[in-house]
C-alpha positions in Angstrom: -2.6 2.9 25.7 -1.5 4.4 22.4 -3.9 6.8 20.8 -3.6 7.3 17.1 -5.3 8.5 13.9 -5.5 6.6 10.7 -6.2 7.6 7.1 -5.6 6.4 3.6 -4.6 8.3 0.5 -6.3 7.8 -2.8 -3.3 5.7 -4.1 -3.7 3.2 -1.2 -1.0 4.4 1.2 -2.1 3.8 4.8 -0.9 6.4 7.3 -1.0 6.0 11.0 -0.2 8.9 13.3 0.4 9.0 17.0 1.1 12.4 18.6 3.7 12.5 21.3 3.8 15.9 22.8 6.6 15.0 25.3 9.3 14.3 22.7 11.0 16.7 20.3 12.1 13.7 18.2 9.9 12.2 15.5 9.9 8.7 14.2 9.0 8.0 10.6 8.5 4.4 9.7 7.7 3.0 6.3 6.7 -0.7 6.2 6.5 -2.5 2.9 4.5 -5.7 2.7 7.2 -7.6 1.0 9.8 -10.0 2.4 11.8 -13.0 1.4 8.7 -15.2 1.2 7.6 -13.1 -1.9 10.7 -14.0 -3.9 11.0 -16.2 -6.9 12.6 -19.5 -5.8 15.3 -19.0 -8.5 15.9 -15.4 -7.6 16.2 -15.2 -3.8 17.7 -12.5 -1.7 16.0 -9.7 -3.6 14.0 -8.3 -0.7 17.2 -7.9 1.3 19.0 -6.5 -1.8 16.4 -3.8 -2.0 16.9 -2.8 1.6 20.4 -1.7 0.4 19.3 -0.3 -3.0 16.8 2.0 -1.4 19.7 4.0 0.0 21.5 4.2 -3.3 19.9 7.3 -4.7 16.5 8.2 -6.2 15.2 10.4 -9.0 15.9 13.7 -7.3 18.0 12.7 -4.4 21.5 11.3 -5.2 22.6 10.9 -1.6 19.9 9.8 0.8 21.8 10.2 4.0 23.3 13.7 3.6 20.1 15.8 3.6 18.8 13.7 6.5 21.9 14.3 8.5 21.7 18.0 7.8 18.2 17.9 9.3 19.6 16.2 12.4 18.3 12.8 11.6 19.4 9.2 11.0 18.0 6.2 9.2 18.2 2.5 8.9 16.2 -0.5 7.6 15.8 -4.2 8.1 14.3 -7.1 6.1 12.7 -10.3 7.3 10.9 -13.2 5.5 7.7 -11.2 5.9 8.4 -7.5 5.6 10.9 -4.8 4.6 11.0 -1.9 7.0 12.7 1.6 6.6 12.8 4.1 9.4 14.1 7.6 10.3 14.3 9.6 13.4 14.8 13.4 13.4 13.5 16.5 15.1 9.8 16.9 14.7 10.3 20.4 13.3 12.3 18.9 10.4 9.9 16.0 9.8 9.1 17.1 6.2 12.6 16.2 5.2 11.6 12.5 5.9 8.5 12.9 3.8 10.5 14.3 0.9 13.2 11.6 1.0 10.9 8.6 1.5 8.4 9.7 -1.2 11.1 10.4 -3.7 12.6 6.9 -3.5 9.1 5.3 -3.5 8.3 7.3 -6.6 11.4 6.2 -8.5 14.8 4.8 -7.6 17.7 5.9 -9.8 18.3 2.3 -11.0 21.8 3.1 -11.9 24.2 0.3 -12.9 26.7 1.8 -10.5 24.3 1.6 -7.5 23.4 -2.0 -8.4 27.0 -3.1 -8.6 27.9 -1.4 -5.3 25.0 -2.9 -3.4 25.4 -6.3 -5.0 29.0 -6.4 -3.7 27.8 -5.3 -0.2 25.2 -8.0 0.0 27.5 -10.7 -1.4 30.2 -9.7 1.2 27.5 -9.8 3.9 26.5 -13.3 2.8 30.1 -14.5 3.1 31.0 -12.7 6.3 27.8 -13.4 8.3 26.6 -16.7 6.9 29.5 -18.6 5.4 32.6 -17.5 7.2 31.3 -16.9 10.7 31.0 -19.6 13.3 27.4 -21.0 13.4 26.6 -18.5 10.6 25.0 -21.1 8.3 22.5 -22.3 10.9 19.4 -20.8 9.2 20.7 -21.8 5.8 20.5 -25.4 7.1 17.5 -25.3 9.5 15.0 -23.5 7.3 15.1 -26.0 4.4 15.0 -28.8 6.9 11.8 -27.4 8.4 10.1 -26.2 5.2 9.8 -28.2 2.1 7.2 -26.2 0.2 6.7 -22.7 1.7 9.2 -20.0 0.7 10.2 -19.7 4.4 12.6 -22.5 3.4 15.3 -19.9 2.4 16.8 -17.3 4.7 16.4 -13.5 4.2 19.9 -13.2 2.8 18.9 -15.6 0.0 19.4 -19.3 -0.8 22.5 -18.9 -2.9 25.0 -16.1 -3.5 24.6 -16.8 -7.3 21.0 -15.4 -7.2 22.4 -12.0 -6.3 25.5 -12.3 -8.5 23.2 -13.0 -11.5 20.6 -10.3 -10.7 20.1 -8.1 -13.8 18.8 -4.6 -13.9 15.5 -5.9 -15.4 15.2 -8.3 -12.5 15.7 -5.4 -10.1 13.2 -3.1 -11.8 10.6 -5.8 -12.0 10.9 -6.6 -8.3 10.6 -2.9 -7.4 7.4 -2.2 -9.5 5.8 -5.4 -8.4 6.2 -4.7 -4.6 7.1 -1.1 -4.0 3.7 0.5 -4.3 1.8 3.0 -2.1 -1.0 0.4 -1.6 1.6 -2.1 -0.5 3.0 0.2 2.2 2.1 1.5 5.7 3.5 4.8 6.9 3.5 5.2 10.7 4.6 8.3 12.4 5.1 9.6 16.0 5.8 13.3 16.4 4.8 16.4 18.3 2.8 17.9 15.4 -0.9 18.4 14.7 -2.8 15.7 12.9 -3.7 18.2 10.2 0.0 18.9 9.6 0.6 15.2 9.1 -2.3 14.9 6.7 -1.1 17.8 4.6 2.4 16.6 4.3 1.2 13.1 3.5 -1.0 14.4 0.7 1.7 16.8 -0.6 4.5 14.2 -0.9 2.8 10.9 -1.4 -0.5 11.5 -3.2 1.2 12.3 -6.6 2.7 8.8 -6.7 0.7 6.4 -8.8 -0.8 3.3 -7.3 1.0 0.5 -9.0 -0.4 -3.0 -9.6 1.3 -5.4 -7.2 1.5 -9.1 -7.5 -1.4 -11.0 -5.7 0.3 -13.1 -3.1 -0.4 -16.8 -3.5 2.0 -18.9 -1.4 1.9 -22.7 -1.0 0.9 -23.9 2.4 3.4 -26.1 4.1 2.1 -29.6 4.6 1.7 -30.9 8.1 4.9 -32.6 9.1 4.4 -36.3 9.9 7.9 -37.5 10.7 10.8 -36.3 12.7 13.7 -34.9 10.6 17.4 -34.8 11.4 20.4 -33.3 9.9 24.0 -33.8 11.1 26.7 -31.4 10.0 30.3 -30.9 11.2 31.9 -27.5 11.3 35.0 -25.7 12.5 33.4 -24.1 15.6 34.4 -24.0 19.3 31.4 -26.0 20.6 28.8 -28.5 19.5 25.3 -27.0 19.1 21.8 -28.4 18.8 18.7 -26.7 17.2 15.2 -28.2 17.5 12.4 -26.6 15.5 8.7 -27.3 15.9 6.0 -26.0 13.5 3.6 -23.7 15.3 0.8 -21.1 14.6 1.2 -18.0 12.6 1.5 -14.6 14.3 -2.3 -14.2 14.2 -3.0 -17.8 15.0 -5.1 -18.7 18.0 -2.2 -20.5 19.7 0.6 -18.0 19.0 0.5 -16.2 22.4 0.3 -19.5 24.2 3.4 -20.8 22.4 5.2 -17.5 23.3 4.4 -18.0 26.9 5.8 -21.6 26.8 9.0 -20.3 25.4 9.3 -17.9 28.3 8.5 -20.6 30.8 11.4 -22.6 29.4 14.1 -19.9 29.0 13.2 -16.4 30.0 15.4 -15.4 32.9 17.4 -17.3 35.5 14.4 -18.8 37.1 13.2 -20.4 33.9 13.2 -24.2 33.6 16.1 -24.5 31.1 18.4 -22.3 33.1 17.6 -23.6 36.6 17.6 -27.3 35.7 20.2 -27.7 32.9 22.6 -24.8 33.4 22.5 -24.0 37.2 21.5 -27.2 39.1 22.8 -29.7 36.6 25.2 -27.9 34.3 24.8 -29.7 31.0 24.6 -26.7 28.7 26.7 -23.5 28.2 23.5 -21.8 27.0 20.0 -23.0 26.2 17.1 -20.9 24.9 13.7 -21.2 23.4 11.9 -18.6 21.2 9.1 -18.2 18.7 9.6 -16.8 15.2 6.4 -14.7 15.1 6.0 -15.3 11.3 3.0 -14.0 9.5 2.5 -17.5 8.0 2.9 -20.7 10.1 6.1 -20.3 12.0 8.6 -22.1 14.2 9.2 -22.7 17.9 12.9 -23.0 18.2 15.2 -24.4 20.9 18.9 -23.7 20.6 21.6 -24.9 22.9 25.3 -25.6 23.2 26.1 -28.5 25.5 29.2 -28.4 27.8 32.3 -30.4 26.9 31.7 -34.1 27.5 27.9 -34.0 26.8 27.2 -35.6 23.5 24.7 -34.1 21.1 22.5 -37.2 21.5 22.5 -36.8 25.3 21.8 -33.0 24.9 18.8 -33.9 22.7 17.5 -36.3 25.3 17.9 -33.8 28.2 15.9 -31.2 26.2 13.2 -33.8 25.5 13.0 -34.7 29.2 12.3 -31.1 30.0 9.7 -30.8 27.3 8.0 -34.0 28.5 7.9 -32.5 32.0 6.2 -29.4 30.7 3.6 -31.6 28.9 3.0 -33.9 31.9 3.3 -31.8 35.0 0.9 -29.1 36.1 2.2 -25.5 35.7 1.8 -23.5 38.9 -0.1 -20.2 39.0 3.0 -18.5 40.4 5.2 -19.7 37.6 2.7 -18.6 35.0 2.1 -15.2 36.6 5.8 -14.6 36.7 6.2 -14.9 32.9 3.0 -12.9 32.3 4.4 -10.1 34.4 7.6 -10.1 32.5 5.7 -9.9 29.2 3.6 -7.0 30.5 6.7 -5.1 31.6 8.3 -5.6 28.1 5.2 -4.4 26.3 5.0 -1.4 28.6 8.7 -0.4 28.2 8.4 -0.8 24.4 5.9 2.1 24.4 8.5 4.5 25.8 10.4 4.8 22.5 8.9 6.8 19.7 10.5 4.6 17.2 9.2 1.4 18.8 5.7 2.9 18.8 5.9 3.8 15.2 7.2 0.4 14.2 4.7 -1.5 16.3 1.7 0.5 14.9 2.8 -0.3 11.4 3.4 -3.9 12.1 0.0 -4.4 13.9 -1.8 -2.7 11.1 -0.2 -5.1 8.6 -1.0 -8.4 10.3 -4.3 -7.3 11.9 -5.2 -3.7 12.8 -3.2 -1.1 14.6 -5.8 -1.1 17.5 -4.6 -4.5 18.4 -1.5 -3.0 20.0 -3.6 -1.9 22.9 -5.1 -5.3 23.6 -2.0 -7.4 23.1 -1.4 -8.2 26.7 -5.0 -9.3 27.2 -4.3 -12.2 24.9 -1.5 -13.4 27.2 -3.5 -12.7 30.3 -6.4 -14.9 29.3 -4.2 -18.0 28.9 -4.3 -20.6 31.7 -2.2 -23.6 32.7 -4.5 -26.1 31.0 -4.2 -24.2 27.7 -0.4 -24.3 28.0 -0.3 -28.0 28.8 -2.7 -28.8 26.0 -0.6 -26.9 23.4 2.7 -28.3 24.7 1.4 -31.8 24.1 0.6 -31.0 20.5 3.5 -28.8 19.8 6.3 -30.9 21.1 5.4 -34.2 19.4 8.6 -35.7 17.9 7.0 -36.1 14.5 6.6 -32.3 14.5 10.3 -31.7 15.1 13.3 -30.9 12.9 16.6 -31.4 14.6 20.0 -29.9 13.5 23.0 -31.6 15.2 25.8 -29.1 14.7 29.0 -30.9 15.6 32.3 -29.2 16.3 35.3 -30.7 14.4 37.7 -32.6 16.7 35.2 -32.7 19.5 35.2 -36.4 20.0 
């Protein structure tokens, strides 16, 4: 059970505070409700570019990291298709340093040509190293547009093309900042060993003077229901063949999200899961085989990823996976098997609450997609699911017409 206080500043910034009297370290998490899905289709990669630009200096702070390090802290950030998240950890007694740094860059970035060029090069190099020149690196550049034809989930967080970042102008960058980086488009969540009144005062002092900017009203196209199986074959210079099967599923707050998550665990969580026991241990047809859900704020994907052993063709690999999915759809799921995966989820959720940073991140995330209070009832949503619910969803979810299959063939592999 995580207790917390919530308040909102006059400019729209939501603040959530959890007091942890047992830790001397504070976590300071700023979540912005902007991700790759909010980008212009002809100017992708901007959300991720800003993850880098936000460390490039602001109006009054030329070097973001140096004062934080002097205060005994560290920082980082990540971008997804749904959000951009910045976080810091530092001693609670020095927490005001985080307020100063974060508020200054929200108030006004430096927008220097030098910073833009430096970060542009960093992002372009990351695009090349992680997505173009790394084995299997282009998987999501291929799989997303195979699955999505209308919704902006069809491009990866890094962007659709390097050229979109290469051609980004200072006007483009400023426009993106002022359209999305607003107090009312952000959630600040904090865990620290300080009084609630202290957090209120520091929040008012550092963030209240920032104007509430007008942000773009989100209006995203809904992805049409897929009515036909899709396939894409590619050949790459990689050590092993690989196969990826994606099924459209509920959004993170959809009624069937938690059920789909349980199904992914039944298939591949641990060495007693079906994929491992049947296709890796008992009948070794795969080097590895996993299933996971994307947890997207809009309708997401249930993904199966595997690498067959030498001698097993991609067509055979696909049929083996389909056989296991059919078994899940047709056979009854035992109470013991279901209880096992529920217990693992309960353990994971419990251990996540140990870390101050995890608590701060989770509070902000739950506040965004529902309300922060939901963090305390998350396991109940898994607990209430029975075997009939799982079988019913599996029969709907795993229809072939709902699937997009990427056959990723290794060169010179027969």
